[in-house]
N, C-alpha and C positions, 0 to 999 in steps of 0.2 A: 283520819285522813285530813290533810291540810287542804283547805279550799283552793289555795293557789295551785296545788298539784292537780286538782281536778280540772282547772281552767287552762293550764299552761300548754298542754300538748296540742290542743286544737283539733284532735282527731281521735274519735272513738274507734276502738278495734272491734270488729264484728267477727264472731266465730259461728259458723253454721255446720251442721253435720254433713259429711262424716269427719270433718276436721277435728282432730283431738282437742279436748279442752285442757288448756294449760293456763292456770291462774296463779298470780303471785299475791301474797298477803298485802302488798303495798297499793294495789290497784283495786278500786271499787268495781263491782260487776253486777250486771242486771240480766236475769233470765226472762225472756219474753214468752210467758205461758198464756195460751188462750186459743180462741176459736180459729181453726183452720178448716177442718172437715173437708179434706181432699180439694181445697181451693174454693169451697162455697162461701167462705167468709172473706170479707174485704182484706186486703193485705195491710192490716193495721200495724204489723211489725215494721214495715218500711217507713210508715209515718213516724213511729216512735224513734226508730233508728235515726232518721233524718233530723228529728227535733233534738236528739242527744249527741249529734255528730261532733259538736264543738267541745265536748267534755272528754277528759282523760279517763275513760272507763273502758271496760270490756263488756260488750253486749253479746249474749248468747241467744241466737235466733234459731229455733228448731225448724223453721220453715225451710225445708231442704229444697235446693234449686232443682235437683233432678229426682223428685219423688216419682215413684212408679206405683200407680194405683192398683196394679195387678198383683202386687206382692201379697202373698198369703200372710195374714196376720197371725203368725204362729211363732213360738219360741224356736221352732225348728227351721225357720227361714232366717238365714244369717243376716240379710239386709234389713229385714224388719226388726230383728232383735237388736242389731247395731243402733238403729234409730231410737228405740225405746231405752236402751242402756245409756245412750248419749244424753237423752233428756233427763233420765234419773240422776246421772252424774251432775248435770248442770244444775238441777234443782237443789241437790245436796251441797254443792260447792260454792254457789254464787252468794253474794252478799244480800241481794234483793231479788224478789220474784214479782214482776209486773204481770198481772193477770187481767185478760179482757174476755168477757163473755158476750159475744155478739148475739143480739136478739134474733138474728136470722139463722142461728144454729142451735143445736142441742149441746154441743161441746162436752160429751161425756168424759173424755180424757182430762179436760181441764177441771171438771168437777172432782175427778179422782185425784189430780195433782193438788188441788186446794185441800182436800182431806189429808193428803200426805204431809203437807207443809204448814198447815194452819197453826199448830202448836209452836212452830219455830218463830212465829211472829215476823217473818221477813217478807210476807206477801203484801202487796199494795194492789187492791182489787178495783176493777172498773166493771160495773154491771148496769148497763142502761135499762131504762124501763122497757118492758116487753120481753125480757129474757124469761124463758119458761120456768125456771127455778129460782127466780130472783129472791123469793122469800127465804129459801134455804141458804142462799149466799149471805143474805142480811143477818140471819141468825148466827151463822158460823163466824162472820166478821165481828159481830157484836160480842160473841162469847170469847173470842181469842184476841180482841182488841186490835183487829186489823182495819186499817183505813179503807173505806169504800167510797167510790165516786161513781157518777153516772155518765160522764163523757170522756172521750179519748183525750181531749184538751186538758181536762182536770187530772187525768192519769199522768200525762206528761208533766204537768206542773208539779204534781205530787212527787213524782220520781226525782225531779230536779231538786225540790226542796229537801227531800230526804237525803239525797247524795251530798248536798251542800251544808247539811246541818252539822 
């Protein structure tokens, strides 16, 4: 990817579920995986999206605008299954996965996602002090050579550096 192509557009394209994921090989993409927990986590995805807004990239943000916490979490619930399938497709197809583990959450799905993609080496992980399984994250990142930082600002800087490399 040409650095000039990343900077020229001036507007990142954001895709959220249930909008279908359509990516082309010429455009860099970032999936924002991390703590949500039915809204208990800060909306860190908006902060990252705003910081990357001037880049010619596609941002996949799984934080659904119209999430319904009453959905039964079952493969038999079409709305829930659509959300999970959307996230899995995004993890598989994107160039980079930015992961944030908020110390105020358990983030079991993010832990699962890290396990699914660690070997792909496309994750960039932010795990602040106080996250309940920080040691596990450190070992996984070390084993698979994944960059790990402790602040959201460092995560944003790392994403930009990686995209512009």
